[in-house]
TORDRENTOR-410077 format. One record per residue (C-alpha): residue in one letter; x, y, z; chain. Coordinates in steps of 0.001 Angstrom, whole numbers, plus 500000, padded with zeros to 6 digits. Layout:
N
@roba:A px:X py:Y pz:Z dokol:A $
...
end
This chain:
86
@roba:X px:679510 py:294068 pz:050151 dokol:A $
@roba:X px:676329 py:293555 pz:051478 dokol:A $
@roba:X px:674113 py:290952 pz:049847 dokol:A $
@roba:X px:670418 py:290921 pz:049582 dokol:A $
@roba:X px:668705 py:287929 pz:051136 dokol:A $
@roba:X px:665857 py:286132 pz:049630 dokol:A $
@roba:X px:663376 py:283462 pz:051205 dokol:A $
@roba:X px:661839 py:280864 pz:048928 dokol:A $
@roba:X px:660689 py:277474 pz:049098 dokol:A $
@roba:X px:662618 py:274199 pz:048457 dokol:A $
@roba:X px:662855 py:273196 pz:044764 dokol:A $
@roba:X px:664109 py:269827 pz:043340 dokol:A $
@roba:X px:667546 py:269960 pz:042291 dokol:A $
@roba:X px:668698 py:272483 pz:045002 dokol:A $
@roba:X px:672154 py:271911 pz:045978 dokol:A $
@roba:X px:674389 py:273606 pz:048477 dokol:A $
@roba:X px:677965 py:273239 pz:050308 dokol:A $
@roba:X px:677338 py:272208 pz:053898 dokol:A $
@roba:X px:680015 py:273833 pz:056572 dokol:A $
@roba:X px:683072 py:271870 pz:056455 dokol:A $
@roba:X px:682133 py:269783 pz:053171 dokol:A $
@roba:X px:684541 py:269642 pz:050232 dokol:A $
@roba:X px:681657 py:269604 pz:047851 dokol:A $
@roba:X px:677967 py:270340 pz:047282 dokol:A $
@roba:X px:674988 py:268073 pz:048433 dokol:A $
@roba:X px:671553 py:267972 pz:047149 dokol:A $
@roba:X px:669087 py:269291 pz:049660 dokol:A $
@roba:X px:666766 py:266371 pz:048837 dokol:A $
@roba:X px:669331 py:263973 pz:050142 dokol:A $
@roba:X px:669848 py:266144 pz:053524 dokol:A $
@roba:X px:665924 py:266012 pz:054049 dokol:A $
@roba:X px:666273 py:262259 pz:053548 dokol:A $
@roba:X px:668646 py:262027 pz:056231 dokol:A $
@roba:X px:666816 py:263828 pz:058601 dokol:A $
@roba:X px:663828 py:261820 pz:057553 dokol:A $
@roba:X px:661666 py:264953 pz:056698 dokol:A $
@roba:X px:658353 py:264300 pz:055020 dokol:A $
@roba:X px:657647 py:265986 pz:051757 dokol:A $
@roba:X px:655188 py:268314 pz:053473 dokol:A $
@roba:X px:657957 py:269242 pz:055854 dokol:A $
@roba:X px:660438 py:269901 pz:053121 dokol:A $
@roba:X px:658151 py:272067 pz:051120 dokol:A $
@roba:X px:657330 py:274365 pz:054188 dokol:A $
@roba:X px:660847 py:275110 pz:055319 dokol:A $
@roba:X px:662278 py:278428 pz:054405 dokol:A $
@roba:X px:665493 py:278435 pz:052107 dokol:A $
@roba:X px:667617 py:281460 pz:052544 dokol:A $
@roba:X px:669372 py:282477 pz:049263 dokol:A $
@roba:X px:671277 py:285501 pz:048075 dokol:A $
@roba:X px:670670 py:287266 pz:044901 dokol:A $
@roba:X px:672281 py:284765 pz:042555 dokol:A $
@roba:X px:670187 py:281802 pz:044054 dokol:A $
@roba:X px:672995 py:280544 pz:046096 dokol:A $
@roba:X px:671740 py:278698 pz:049214 dokol:A $
@roba:X px:672858 py:280364 pz:052495 dokol:A $
@roba:X px:670828 py:278476 pz:055088 dokol:A $
@roba:X px:668144 py:275819 pz:055377 dokol:A $
@roba:X px:666719 py:275175 pz:058961 dokol:A $
@roba:X px:668131 py:271890 pz:060468 dokol:A $
@roba:X px:671118 py:272120 pz:058558 dokol:A $
@roba:X px:674557 py:273502 pz:058878 dokol:A $
@roba:X px:674997 py:277032 pz:057181 dokol:A $
@roba:X px:676666 py:277054 pz:053807 dokol:A $
@roba:X px:680423 py:276606 pz:053979 dokol:A $
@roba:X px:681156 py:279897 pz:051883 dokol:A $
@roba:X px:679225 py:281832 pz:054474 dokol:A $
@roba:X px:681076 py:280843 pz:057406 dokol:A $
@roba:X px:682601 py:283110 pz:060235 dokol:A $
@roba:X px:686554 py:283629 pz:060085 dokol:A $
@roba:X px:688842 py:285820 pz:061495 dokol:A $
@roba:X px:688308 py:288423 pz:058740 dokol:A $
@roba:X px:684437 py:288508 pz:059662 dokol:A $
@roba:X px:683227 py:291988 pz:060601 dokol:A $
@roba:X px:679664 py:291172 pz:060812 dokol:A $
@roba:X px:677562 py:288327 pz:061648 dokol:A $
@roba:X px:673829 py:287330 pz:060958 dokol:A $
@roba:X px:671767 py:284946 pz:063247 dokol:A $
@roba:X px:669143 py:282961 pz:061544 dokol:A $
@roba:X px:666845 py:280872 pz:063689 dokol:A $
@roba:X px:663848 py:278810 pz:062761 dokol:A $
@roba:X px:660897 py:277932 pz:064975 dokol:A $
@roba:X px:657786 py:276188 pz:064294 dokol:A $
@roba:X px:654725 py:278136 pz:065188 dokol:A $
@roba:X px:652231 py:276394 pz:067419 dokol:A $
@roba:X px:648728 py:276127 pz:066795 dokol:A $
@roba:X px:646265 py:277772 pz:068941 dokol:A $
end
């Protein structure tokens, strides 16, 4: 099945399951660990699927339930690059 992807901004209370972790973690905690400012947090794109499940956030590992395994037939590479002011 092909899912539709959506991009939105961070919302308080957002959680996801990082790759290799047994449970979910608040993005706010992840952002604090990375020492990201509120401005940086609010400018990052949050990639979700249709039911609002978080798939990927820049600087963080992908969500565990979207990892590649031996049954994977396709993959999507997502990258994030800050634009440089001219």
